[in-house]
PDBQT receptor file of N, H, CA, C and O in Angstrom, charges set to zero:
ATOM      1  N   MET A   1      90.651  96.015  94.489  1.00  0.00    +0.000 N 
ATOM      2  CA  MET A   1      90.253  95.104  95.471  1.00  0.00    +0.000 C 
ATOM      3  C   MET A   1      89.115  95.756  96.350  1.00  0.00    +0.000 C 
ATOM      4  O   MET A   1      89.180  96.968  96.552  1.00  0.00    +0.000 OA
ATOM      5  N   LYS A   2      88.165  95.083  96.837  1.00  0.00    +0.000 N 
ATOM      6  H   LYS A   2      88.113  94.098  96.672  1.00  0.00    +0.000 HD
ATOM      7  CA  LYS A   2      87.132  95.602  97.595  1.00  0.00    +0.000 C 
ATOM      8  C   LYS A   2      87.627  95.765  98.943  1.00  0.00    +0.000 C 
ATOM      9  O   LYS A   2      88.421  94.951  99.414  1.00  0.00    +0.000 OA
ATOM     10  N   ARG A   3      87.168  96.863  99.658  1.00  0.00    +0.000 N 
ATOM     11  H   ARG A   3      86.523  97.524  99.275  1.00  0.00    +0.000 HD
ATOM     12  CA  ARG A   3      87.657  97.182 101.034  1.00  0.00    +0.000 C 
ATOM     13  C   ARG A   3      87.268  96.064 101.982  1.00  0.00    +0.000 C 
ATOM     14  O   ARG A   3      88.059  95.742 102.868  1.00  0.00    +0.000 OA
ATOM     15  N   VAL A   4      85.967  95.383 101.837  1.00  0.00    +0.000 N 
ATOM     16  H   VAL A   4      85.324  95.645 101.117  1.00  0.00    +0.000 HD
ATOM     17  CA  VAL A   4      85.596  94.566 102.805  1.00  0.00    +0.000 C 
ATOM     18  C   VAL A   4      86.496  93.155 102.723  1.00  0.00    +0.000 C 
ATOM     19  O   VAL A   4      86.748  92.452 103.702  1.00  0.00    +0.000 OA
ATOM     20  N   ASP A   5      86.915  92.899 101.386  1.00  0.00    +0.000 N 
ATOM     21  H   ASP A   5      86.710  93.470 100.591  1.00  0.00    +0.000 HD
ATOM     22  CA  ASP A   5      87.782  91.765 101.217  1.00  0.00    +0.000 C 
ATOM     23  C   ASP A   5      89.033  91.959 101.948  1.00  0.00    +0.000 C 
ATOM     24  O   ASP A   5      89.495  91.042 102.628  1.00  0.00    +0.000 OA
ATOM     25  N   LEU A   6      89.613  93.099 101.851  1.00  0.00    +0.000 N 
ATOM     26  H   LEU A   6      89.238  93.843 101.299  1.00  0.00    +0.000 HD
ATOM     27  CA  LEU A   6      90.913  93.456 102.396  1.00  0.00    +0.000 C 
ATOM     28  C   LEU A   6      90.715  93.341 103.929  1.00  0.00    +0.000 C 
ATOM     29  O   LEU A   6      91.530  92.711 104.602  1.00  0.00    +0.000 OA
ATOM     30  N   ILE A   7      89.724  93.898 104.440  1.00  0.00    +0.000 N 
ATOM     31  H   ILE A   7      89.062  94.411 103.893  1.00  0.00    +0.000 HD
ATOM     32  CA  ILE A   7      89.432  93.791 105.983  1.00  0.00    +0.000 C 
ATOM     33  C   ILE A   7      89.292  92.349 106.415  1.00  0.00    +0.000 C 
ATOM     34  O   ILE A   7      89.767  92.013 107.499  1.00  0.00    +0.000 OA
ATOM     35  N   ARG A   8      88.714  91.530 105.693  1.00  0.00    +0.000 N 
ATOM     36  H   ARG A   8      88.328  91.803 104.812  1.00  0.00    +0.000 HD
ATOM     37  CA  ARG A   8      88.549  90.085 105.985  1.00  0.00    +0.000 C 
ATOM     38  C   ARG A   8      89.957  89.416 106.000  1.00  0.00    +0.000 C 
ATOM     39  O   ARG A   8      90.311  88.670 106.914  1.00  0.00    +0.000 OA
ATOM     40  N   HIS A   9      90.710  89.719 104.968  1.00  0.00    +0.000 N 
ATOM     41  H   HIS A   9      90.423  90.325 104.225  1.00  0.00    +0.000 HD
ATOM     42  CA  HIS A   9      92.074  89.225 104.972  1.00  0.00    +0.000 C 
ATOM     43  C   HIS A   9      92.857  89.536 106.188  1.00  0.00    +0.000 C 
ATOM     44  O   HIS A   9      93.463  88.657 106.800  1.00  0.00    +0.000 OA
ATOM     45  N   LEU A  10      92.850  90.899 106.577  1.00  0.00    +0.000 N 
ATOM     46  H   LEU A  10      92.358  91.613 106.080  1.00  0.00    +0.000 HD
ATOM     47  CA  LEU A  10      93.577  91.406 107.699  1.00  0.00    +0.000 C 
ATOM     48  C   LEU A  10      93.180  90.678 108.882  1.00  0.00    +0.000 C 
ATOM     49  O   LEU A  10      94.043  90.332 109.689  1.00  0.00    +0.000 OA
ATOM     50  N   GLU A  11      91.869  90.391 109.078  1.00  0.00    +0.000 N 
ATOM     51  H   GLU A  11      91.168  90.672 108.423  1.00  0.00    +0.000 HD
ATOM     52  CA  GLU A  11      91.386  89.850 110.363  1.00  0.00    +0.000 C 
ATOM     53  C   GLU A  11      91.675  88.360 110.384  1.00  0.00    +0.000 C 
ATOM     54  O   GLU A  11      91.859  87.777 111.452  1.00  0.00    +0.000 OA
ATOM     55  N   ARG A  12      91.714  87.774 109.279  1.00  0.00    +0.000 N 
ATOM     56  H   ARG A  12      91.564  88.247 108.411  1.00  0.00    +0.000 HD
ATOM     57  CA  ARG A  12      92.130  86.338 109.204  1.00  0.00    +0.000 C 
ATOM     58  C   ARG A  12      93.576  86.234 109.619  1.00  0.00    +0.000 C 
ATOM     59  O   ARG A  12      93.952  85.292 110.316  1.00  0.00    +0.000 OA
ATOM     60  N   CYS A  13      94.341  87.120 109.233  1.00  0.00    +0.000 N 
ATOM     61  H   CYS A  13      94.036  87.885 108.667  1.00  0.00    +0.000 HD
ATOM     62  CA  CYS A  13      95.725  87.026 109.529  1.00  0.00    +0.000 C 
ATOM     63  C   CYS A  13      96.122  87.547 111.035  1.00  0.00    +0.000 C 
ATOM     64  O   CYS A  13      97.292  87.668 111.398  1.00  0.00    +0.000 OA
ATOM     65  N   GLY A  14      95.128  87.802 111.757  1.00  0.00    +0.000 N 
ATOM     66  H   GLY A  14      94.177  87.704 111.462  1.00  0.00    +0.000 HD
ATOM     67  CA  GLY A  14      95.437  88.224 113.130  1.00  0.00    +0.000 C 
ATOM     68  C   GLY A  14      95.449  89.725 113.488  1.00  0.00    +0.000 C 
ATOM     69  O   GLY A  14      95.700  90.149 114.616  1.00  0.00    +0.000 OA
ATOM     70  N   CYS A  15      95.158  90.474 112.434  1.00  0.00    +0.000 N 
ATOM     71  H   CYS A  15      94.955  90.131 111.517  1.00  0.00    +0.000 HD
ATOM     72  CA  CYS A  15      95.136  91.933 112.766  1.00  0.00    +0.000 C 
ATOM     73  C   CYS A  15      93.795  92.274 113.469  1.00  0.00    +0.000 C 
ATOM     74  O   CYS A  15      92.770  91.612 113.308  1.00  0.00    +0.000 OA
ATOM     75  N   GLU A  16      93.895  93.361 114.257  1.00  0.00    +0.000 N 
ATOM     76  H   GLU A  16      94.728  93.899 114.388  1.00  0.00    +0.000 HD
ATOM     77  CA  GLU A  16      92.687  93.868 114.830  1.00  0.00    +0.000 C 
ATOM     78  C   GLU A  16      92.398  95.371 114.608  1.00  0.00    +0.000 C 
ATOM     79  O   GLU A  16      93.280  96.212 114.429  1.00  0.00    +0.000 OA
ATOM     80  N   PHE A  17      91.018  95.630 114.639  1.00  0.00    +0.000 N 
ATOM     81  H   PHE A  17      90.302  94.947 114.784  1.00  0.00    +0.000 HD
ATOM     82  CA  PHE A  17      90.537  96.872 114.441  1.00  0.00    +0.000 C 
ATOM     83  C   PHE A  17      91.045  97.839 115.673  1.00  0.00    +0.000 C 
ATOM     84  O   PHE A  17      90.896  97.466 116.836  1.00  0.00    +0.000 OA
ATOM     85  N   LEU A  18      91.577  98.945 115.392  1.00  0.00    +0.000 N 
ATOM     86  H   LEU A  18      91.698  99.248 114.447  1.00  0.00    +0.000 HD
ATOM     87  CA  LEU A  18      91.926  99.937 116.608  1.00  0.00    +0.000 C 
ATOM     88  C   LEU A  18      91.073 101.091 116.646  1.00  0.00    +0.000 C 
ATOM     89  O   LEU A  18      90.538 101.404 117.709  1.00  0.00    +0.000 OA
ATOM     90  N   ARG A  19      90.887 101.768 115.581  1.00  0.00    +0.000 N 
ATOM     91  H   ARG A  19      91.321 101.513 114.717  1.00  0.00    +0.000 HD
ATOM     92  CA  ARG A  19      89.911 102.950 115.706  1.00  0.00    +0.000 C 
ATOM     93  C   ARG A  19      89.395 103.292 114.417  1.00  0.00    +0.000 C 
ATOM     94  O   ARG A  19      89.863 102.780 113.400  1.00  0.00    +0.000 OA
ATOM     95  N   GLU A  20      88.477 104.108 114.391  1.00  0.00    +0.000 N 
ATOM     96  H   GLU A  20      88.096 104.523 115.217  1.00  0.00    +0.000 HD
ATOM     97  CA  GLU A  20      87.806 104.572 112.958  1.00  0.00    +0.000 C 
ATOM     98  C   GLU A  20      88.092 106.159 112.903  1.00  0.00    +0.000 C 
ATOM     99  O   GLU A  20      87.858 106.851 113.894  1.00  0.00    +0.000 OA
ATOM    100  N   GLY A  21      88.546 106.646 111.856  1.00  0.00    +0.000 N 
ATOM    101  H   GLY A  21      88.736 106.084 111.051  1.00  0.00    +0.000 HD
ATOM    102  CA  GLY A  21      88.728 108.110 111.748  1.00  0.00    +0.000 C 
ATOM    103  C   GLY A  21      87.621 108.519 110.784  1.00  0.00    +0.000 C 
ATOM    104  O   GLY A  21      86.647 107.841 110.461  1.00  0.00    +0.000 OA
ATOM    105  N   ASP A  22      87.961 109.824 110.357  1.00  0.00    +0.000 N 
ATOM    106  H   ASP A  22      88.753 110.376 110.620  1.00  0.00    +0.000 HD
ATOM    107  CA  ASP A  22      86.963 110.347 109.331  1.00  0.00    +0.000 C 
ATOM    108  C   ASP A  22      87.117 109.643 108.000  1.00  0.00    +0.000 C 
ATOM    109  O   ASP A  22      86.139 109.191 107.404  1.00  0.00    +0.000 OA
ATOM    110  N   ASN A  23      88.402 109.551 107.520  1.00  0.00    +0.000 N 
ATOM    111  H   ASN A  23      89.196 109.918 108.003  1.00  0.00    +0.000 HD
ATOM    112  CA  ASN A  23      88.695 109.088 106.156  1.00  0.00    +0.000 C 
ATOM    113  C   ASN A  23      89.364 107.730 106.250  1.00  0.00    +0.000 C 
ATOM    114  O   ASN A  23      89.402 107.032 105.236  1.00  0.00    +0.000 OA
ATOM    115  N   HIS A  24      89.901 107.294 107.400  1.00  0.00    +0.000 N 
ATOM    116  H   HIS A  24      89.870 107.861 108.224  1.00  0.00    +0.000 HD
ATOM    117  CA  HIS A  24      90.560 106.064 107.401  1.00  0.00    +0.000 C 
ATOM    118  C   HIS A  24      90.171 105.174 108.564  1.00  0.00    +0.000 C 
ATOM    119  O   HIS A  24      89.606 105.672 109.538  1.00  0.00    +0.000 OA
ATOM    120  N   THR A  25      90.466 103.791 108.503  1.00  0.00    +0.000 N 
ATOM    121  H   THR A  25      90.925 103.387 107.711  1.00  0.00    +0.000 HD
ATOM    122  CA  THR A  25      90.281 102.826 109.549  1.00  0.00    +0.000 C 
ATOM    123  C   THR A  25      91.785 102.391 109.911  1.00  0.00    +0.000 C 
ATOM    124  O   THR A  25      92.663 102.134 109.087  1.00  0.00    +0.000 OA
ATOM    125  N   ILE A  26      91.891 102.365 111.134  1.00  0.00    +0.000 N 
ATOM    126  H   ILE A  26      91.178 102.574 111.803  1.00  0.00    +0.000 HD
ATOM    127  CA  ILE A  26      93.319 101.965 111.763  1.00  0.00    +0.000 C 
ATOM    128  C   ILE A  26      93.186 100.436 112.132  1.00  0.00    +0.000 C 
ATOM    129  O   ILE A  26      92.297 100.029 112.880  1.00  0.00    +0.000 OA
ATOM    130  N   TYR A  27      94.052  99.691 111.604  1.00  0.00    +0.000 N 
ATOM    131  H   TYR A  27      94.774 100.022 110.996  1.00  0.00    +0.000 HD
ATOM    132  CA  TYR A  27      94.337  98.240 111.966  1.00  0.00    +0.000 C 
ATOM    133  C   TYR A  27      95.624  98.050 112.607  1.00  0.00    +0.000 C 
ATOM    134  O   TYR A  27      96.566  98.741 112.218  1.00  0.00    +0.000 OA
ATOM    135  N   VAL A  28      95.788  97.220 113.522  1.00  0.00    +0.000 N 
ATOM    136  H   VAL A  28      95.023  96.659 113.838  1.00  0.00    +0.000 HD
ATOM    137  CA  VAL A  28      97.028  96.976 114.233  1.00  0.00    +0.000 C 
ATOM    138  C   VAL A  28      97.381  95.454 114.206  1.00  0.00    +0.000 C 
ATOM    139  O   VAL A  28      96.450  94.650 114.250  1.00  0.00    +0.000 OA
ATOM    140  N   ASN A  29      98.544  95.055 114.144  1.00  0.00    +0.000 N 
ATOM    141  H   ASN A  29      99.301  95.708 114.108  1.00  0.00    +0.000 HD
ATOM    142  CA  ASN A  29      99.132  93.789 114.279  1.00  0.00    +0.000 C 
ATOM    143  C   ASN A  29      99.887  93.853 115.521  1.00  0.00    +0.000 C 
ATOM    144  O   ASN A  29     101.023  94.327 115.553  1.00  0.00    +0.000 OA
ATOM    145  N   ARG A  30      99.248  93.360 116.613  1.00  0.00    +0.000 N 
ATOM    146  H   ARG A  30      98.325  92.976 116.587  1.00  0.00    +0.000 HD
ATOM    147  CA  ARG A  30      99.816  93.556 117.886  1.00  0.00    +0.000 C 
ATOM    148  C   ARG A  30     100.999  92.550 118.175  1.00  0.00    +0.000 C 
ATOM    149  O   ARG A  30     101.822  93.013 118.965  1.00  0.00    +0.000 OA
ATOM    150  N   PRO A  31     101.249  91.374 117.748  1.00  0.00    +0.000 N 
ATOM    151  CA  PRO A  31     102.344  90.620 118.017  1.00  0.00    +0.000 C 
ATOM    152  C   PRO A  31     103.725  91.330 117.394  1.00  0.00    +0.000 C 
ATOM    153  O   PRO A  31     104.811  91.250 117.969  1.00  0.00    +0.000 OA
ATOM    154  N   VAL A  32     103.537  91.972 116.247  1.00  0.00    +0.000 N 
ATOM    155  H   VAL A  32     102.655  92.036 115.781  1.00  0.00    +0.000 HD
ATOM    156  CA  VAL A  32     104.758  92.646 115.726  1.00  0.00    +0.000 C 
ATOM    157  C   VAL A  32     104.758  94.169 115.921  1.00  0.00    +0.000 C 
ATOM    158  O   VAL A  32     105.649  94.905 115.497  1.00  0.00    +0.000 OA
ATOM    159  N   ARG A  33     103.720  94.555 116.573  1.00  0.00    +0.000 N 
ATOM    160  H   ARG A  33     102.996  93.957 116.918  1.00  0.00    +0.000 HD
ATOM    161  CA  ARG A  33     103.575  95.974 116.966  1.00  0.00    +0.000 C 
ATOM    162  C   ARG A  33     103.633  96.996 115.789  1.00  0.00    +0.000 C 
ATOM    163  O   ARG A  33     104.367  97.983 115.808  1.00  0.00    +0.000 OA
ATOM    164  N   LYS A  34     102.851  96.695 114.832  1.00  0.00    +0.000 N 
ATOM    165  H   LYS A  34     102.254  95.893 114.817  1.00  0.00    +0.000 HD
ATOM    166  CA  LYS A  34     102.749  97.421 113.586  1.00  0.00    +0.000 C 
ATOM    167  C   LYS A  34     101.345  97.913 113.274  1.00  0.00    +0.000 C 
ATOM    168  O   LYS A  34     100.422  97.150 113.559  1.00  0.00    +0.000 OA
ATOM    169  N   SER A  35     101.062  99.098 112.722  1.00  0.00    +0.000 N 
ATOM    170  H   SER A  35     101.812  99.718 112.490  1.00  0.00    +0.000 HD
ATOM    171  CA  SER A  35      99.791  99.547 112.352  1.00  0.00    +0.000 C 
ATOM    172  C   SER A  35      99.810 100.069 111.059  1.00  0.00    +0.000 C 
ATOM    173  O   SER A  35     100.851 100.437 110.514  1.00  0.00    +0.000 OA
ATOM    174  N   SER A  36      98.518 100.128 110.455  1.00  0.00    +0.000 N 
ATOM    175  H   SER A  36      97.673  99.830 110.897  1.00  0.00    +0.000 HD
ATOM    176  CA  SER A  36      98.347 100.761 109.188  1.00  0.00    +0.000 C 
ATOM    177  C   SER A  36      96.958 101.269 108.954  1.00  0.00    +0.000 C 
ATOM    178  O   SER A  36      96.028 100.728 109.552  1.00  0.00    +0.000 OA
ATOM    179  N   SER A  37      96.744 102.260 108.136  1.00  0.00    +0.000 N 
ATOM    180  H   SER A  37      97.499 102.699 107.650  1.00  0.00    +0.000 HD
ATOM    181  CA  SER A  37      95.460 102.820 107.819  1.00  0.00    +0.000 C 
ATOM    182  C   SER A  37      94.882 102.346 106.541  1.00  0.00    +0.000 C 
ATOM    183  O   SER A  37      95.529 102.274 105.497  1.00  0.00    +0.000 OA
ATOM    184  N   ILE A  38      93.650 102.029 106.667  1.00  0.00    +0.000 N 
ATOM    185  H   ILE A  38      93.124 102.088 107.515  1.00  0.00    +0.000 HD
ATOM    186  CA  ILE A  38      92.770 101.656 105.356  1.00  0.00    +0.000 C 
ATOM    187  C   ILE A  38      91.858 102.786 104.946  1.00  0.00    +0.000 C 
ATOM    188  O   ILE A  38      91.071 103.211 105.791  1.00  0.00    +0.000 OA
ATOM    189  N   PRO A  39      91.879 103.308 103.764  1.00  0.00    +0.000 N 
ATOM    190  CA  PRO A  39      91.090 104.286 103.403  1.00  0.00    +0.000 C 
ATOM    191  C   PRO A  39      89.542 103.823 103.352  1.00  0.00    +0.000 C 
ATOM    192  O   PRO A  39      89.245 102.648 103.138  1.00  0.00    +0.000 OA
ATOM    193  N   ARG A  40      88.647 104.762 103.548  1.00  0.00    +0.000 N 
ATOM    194  H   ARG A  40      88.888 105.717 103.722  1.00  0.00    +0.000 HD
ATOM    195  CA  ARG A  40      87.331 104.282 103.636  1.00  0.00    +0.000 C 
ATOM    196  C   ARG A  40      86.589 104.567 102.316  1.00  0.00    +0.000 C 
ATOM    197  O   ARG A  40      85.665 105.377 102.240  1.00  0.00    +0.000 OA
ATOM    198  N   HIS A  41      87.019 103.905 101.371  1.00  0.00    +0.000 N 
ATOM    199  H   HIS A  41      87.769 103.247 101.434  1.00  0.00    +0.000 HD
ATOM    200  CA  HIS A  41      86.554 103.915  99.971  1.00  0.00    +0.000 C 
ATOM    201  C   HIS A  41      86.029 102.427  99.666  1.00  0.00    +0.000 C 
ATOM    202  O   HIS A  41      86.505 101.525 100.355  1.00  0.00    +0.000 OA
ATOM    203  N   ARG A  42      85.127 102.125  98.728  1.00  0.00    +0.000 N 
ATOM    204  H   ARG A  42      84.740 102.858  98.168  1.00  0.00    +0.000 HD
ATOM    205  CA  ARG A  42      84.613 100.884  98.482  1.00  0.00    +0.000 C 
ATOM    206  C   ARG A  42      85.776 100.144  97.817  1.00  0.00    +0.000 C 
ATOM    207  O   ARG A  42      85.932  98.969  98.152  1.00  0.00    +0.000 OA
ATOM    208  N   GLU A  43      86.533 100.626  97.002  1.00  0.00    +0.000 N 
ATOM    209  H   GLU A  43      86.406 101.580  96.730  1.00  0.00    +0.000 HD
ATOM    210  CA  GLU A  43      87.688 100.076  96.242  1.00  0.00    +0.000 C 
ATOM    211  C   GLU A  43      89.085 100.561  96.758  1.00  0.00    +0.000 C 
ATOM    212  O   GLU A  43      89.267 101.759  96.971  1.00  0.00    +0.000 OA
ATOM    213  N   VAL A  44      89.992  99.711  96.944  1.00  0.00    +0.000 N 
ATOM    214  H   VAL A  44      89.845  98.737  96.771  1.00  0.00    +0.000 HD
ATOM    215  CA  VAL A  44      91.325  99.925  97.476  1.00  0.00    +0.000 C 
ATOM    216  C   VAL A  44      92.200  99.467  96.294  1.00  0.00    +0.000 C 
ATOM    217  O   VAL A  44      92.029  98.342  95.824  1.00  0.00    +0.000 OA
ATOM    218  N   ASN A  45      93.129 100.298  95.801  1.00  0.00    +0.000 N 
ATOM    219  H   ASN A  45      93.268 101.212  96.182  1.00  0.00    +0.000 HD
ATOM    220  CA  ASN A  45      94.011 100.001  94.811  1.00  0.00    +0.000 C 
ATOM    221  C   ASN A  45      94.840  98.809  95.255  1.00  0.00    +0.000 C 
ATOM    222  O   ASN A  45      95.205  98.681  96.423  1.00  0.00    +0.000 OA
ATOM    223  N   ASP A  46      95.147  97.886  94.233  1.00  0.00    +0.000 N 
ATOM    224  H   ASP A  46      94.850  97.991  93.284  1.00  0.00    +0.000 HD
ATOM    225  CA  ASP A  46      95.877  96.721  94.587  1.00  0.00    +0.000 C 
ATOM    226  C   ASP A  46      97.292  96.984  95.074  1.00  0.00    +0.000 C 
ATOM    227  O   ASP A  46      97.790  96.262  95.938  1.00  0.00    +0.000 OA
ATOM    228  N   PHE A  47      97.923  97.964  94.555  1.00  0.00    +0.000 N 
ATOM    229  H   PHE A  47      97.518  98.550  93.853  1.00  0.00    +0.000 HD
ATOM    230  CA  PHE A  47      99.256  98.425  95.039  1.00  0.00    +0.000 C 
ATOM    231  C   PHE A  47      99.127  98.767  96.542  1.00  0.00    +0.000 C 
ATOM    232  O   PHE A  47      99.920  98.365  97.393  1.00  0.00    +0.000 OA
ATOM    233  N   LEU A  48      98.093  99.516  96.775  1.00  0.00    +0.000 N 
ATOM    234  H   LEU A  48      97.448  99.842  96.083  1.00  0.00    +0.000 HD
ATOM    235  CA  LEU A  48      98.007 100.059  98.300  1.00  0.00    +0.000 C 
ATOM    236  C   LEU A  48      97.663  98.851  99.171  1.00  0.00    +0.000 C 
ATOM    237  O   LEU A  48      98.089  98.807 100.325  1.00  0.00    +0.000 OA
ATOM    238  N   ALA A  49      96.905  97.859  98.663  1.00  0.00    +0.000 N 
ATOM    239  H   ALA A  49      96.559  97.894  97.725  1.00  0.00    +0.000 HD
ATOM    240  CA  ALA A  49      96.455  96.624  99.494  1.00  0.00    +0.000 C 
ATOM    241  C   ALA A  49      97.788  95.841  99.881  1.00  0.00    +0.000 C 
ATOM    242  O   ALA A  49      97.974  95.352 100.995  1.00  0.00    +0.000 OA
ATOM    243  N   ARG A  50      98.701  95.780  98.817  1.00  0.00    +0.000 N 
ATOM    244  H   ARG A  50      98.551  96.177  97.911  1.00  0.00    +0.000 HD
ATOM    245  CA  ARG A  50     100.014  95.136  99.020  1.00  0.00    +0.000 C 
ATOM    246  C   ARG A  50     100.771  95.949 100.009  1.00  0.00    +0.000 C 
ATOM    247  O   ARG A  50     101.357  95.332 100.898  1.00  0.00    +0.000 OA
ATOM    248  N   LYS A  51     100.842  97.251  99.981  1.00  0.00    +0.000 N 
ATOM    249  H   LYS A  51     100.366  97.752  99.258  1.00  0.00    +0.000 HD
ATOM    250  CA  LYS A  51     101.495  97.975 100.912  1.00  0.00    +0.000 C 
ATOM    251  C   LYS A  51     100.962  97.905 102.450  1.00  0.00    +0.000 C 
ATOM    252  O   LYS A  51     101.707  97.754 103.418  1.00  0.00    +0.000 OA
ATOM    253  N   ILE A  52      99.692  98.026 102.504  1.00  0.00    +0.000 N 
ATOM    254  H   ILE A  52      99.086  98.148 101.718  1.00  0.00    +0.000 HD
ATOM    255  CA  ILE A  52      99.199  97.642 103.819  1.00  0.00    +0.000 C 
ATOM    256  C   ILE A  52      99.475  96.439 104.411  1.00  0.00    +0.000 C 
ATOM    257  O   ILE A  52      99.761  96.383 105.607  1.00  0.00    +0.000 OA
ATOM    258  N   CYS A  53      99.416  95.378 103.644  1.00  0.00    +0.000 N 
ATOM    259  H   CYS A  53      99.183  95.424 102.673  1.00  0.00    +0.000 HD
ATOM    260  CA  CYS A  53      99.889  94.011 104.135  1.00  0.00    +0.000 C 
ATOM    261  C   CYS A  53     101.351  94.031 104.591  1.00  0.00    +0.000 C 
ATOM    262  O   CYS A  53     101.720  93.562 105.668  1.00  0.00    +0.000 OA
ATOM    263  N   ALA A  54     102.179  94.629 103.663  1.00  0.00    +0.000 N 
ATOM    264  H   ALA A  54     101.879  95.011 102.789  1.00  0.00    +0.000 HD
ATOM    265  CA  ALA A  54     103.594  94.798 103.986  1.00  0.00    +0.000 C 
ATOM    266  C   ALA A  54     103.941  95.683 105.335  1.00  0.00    +0.000 C 
ATOM    267  O   ALA A  54     104.861  95.397 106.101  1.00  0.00    +0.000 OA
ATOM    268  N   ASP A  55     103.159  96.669 105.476  1.00  0.00    +0.000 N 
ATOM    269  H   ASP A  55     102.411  96.902 104.854  1.00  0.00    +0.000 HD
ATOM    270  CA  ASP A  55     103.296  97.517 106.657  1.00  0.00    +0.000 C 
ATOM    271  C   ASP A  55     102.846  96.601 107.896  1.00  0.00    +0.000 C 
ATOM    272  O   ASP A  55     103.488  96.670 108.944  1.00  0.00    +0.000 OA
ATOM    273  N   LEU A  56     101.830  95.809 107.785  1.00  0.00    +0.000 N 
ATOM    274  H   LEU A  56     101.308  95.752 106.934  1.00  0.00    +0.000 HD
ATOM    275  CA  LEU A  56     101.439  94.950 108.919  1.00  0.00    +0.000 C 
ATOM    276  C   LEU A  56     102.330  93.667 109.104  1.00  0.00    +0.000 C 
ATOM    277  O   LEU A  56     102.300  92.976 110.123  1.00  0.00    +0.000 OA
ATOM    278  N   GLN A  57     103.091  93.433 108.060  1.00  0.00    +0.000 N 
ATOM    279  H   GLN A  57     103.116  93.994 107.232  1.00  0.00    +0.000 HD
ATOM    280  CA  GLN A  57     104.096  92.104 108.005  1.00  0.00    +0.000 C 
ATOM    281  C   GLN A  57     103.066  91.009 108.075  1.00  0.00    +0.000 C 
ATOM    282  O   GLN A  57     103.059  90.246 109.040  1.00  0.00    +0.000 OA
ATOM    283  N   ILE A  58     102.162  90.894 107.056  1.00  0.00    +0.000 N 
ATOM    284  H   ILE A  58     102.167  91.514 106.272  1.00  0.00    +0.000 HD
ATOM    285  CA  ILE A  58     101.188  89.685 106.826  1.00  0.00    +0.000 C 
ATOM    286  C   ILE A  58     101.373  89.365 105.383  1.00  0.00    +0.000 C 
ATOM    287  O   ILE A  58     101.947  90.122 104.601  1.00  0.00    +0.000 OA
ATOM    288  N   SER A  59     100.852  88.190 105.059  1.00  0.00    +0.000 N 
ATOM    289  H   SER A  59     100.385  87.575 105.694  1.00  0.00    +0.000 HD
ATOM    290  CA  SER A  59     100.944  87.747 103.602  1.00  0.00    +0.000 C 
ATOM    291  C   SER A  59     100.074  88.556 102.719  1.00  0.00    +0.000 C 
ATOM    292  O   SER A  59      99.157  89.219 103.202  1.00  0.00    +0.000 OA
ATOM    293  N   ARG A  60     100.332  88.532 101.369  1.00  0.00    +0.000 N 
ATOM    294  H   ARG A  60     101.078  87.993 100.976  1.00  0.00    +0.000 HD
ATOM    295  CA  ARG A  60      99.629  89.348 100.530  1.00  0.00    +0.000 C 
ATOM    296  C   ARG A  60      98.370  88.783 100.283  1.00  0.00    +0.000 C 
ATOM    297  O   ARG A  60      98.229  87.562 100.353  1.00  0.00    +0.000 OA
ATOM    298  N   PRO A  61      97.256  89.675  99.945  1.00  0.00    +0.000 N 
ATOM    299  CA  PRO A  61      95.897  89.064  99.629  1.00  0.00    +0.000 C 
ATOM    300  C   PRO A  61      95.839  88.408  98.230  1.00  0.00    +0.000 C 
ATOM    301  O   PRO A  61      94.800  87.874  97.841  1.00  0.00    +0.000 OA
TER     302      PRO A  61
């Protein structure tokens, strides 16, 4: 899955950008008080994308 597609999905589901690190971007789902990091690669493994969504308690992409 493309990283930009995953980020679009996160933002449509109500997650917000928290901060940018050297290797990861941190997104947070404030209503449920959960956060997850997204690697800064063009491609994100589908298994990892599902895990990020599960960590943030949102629907799968």
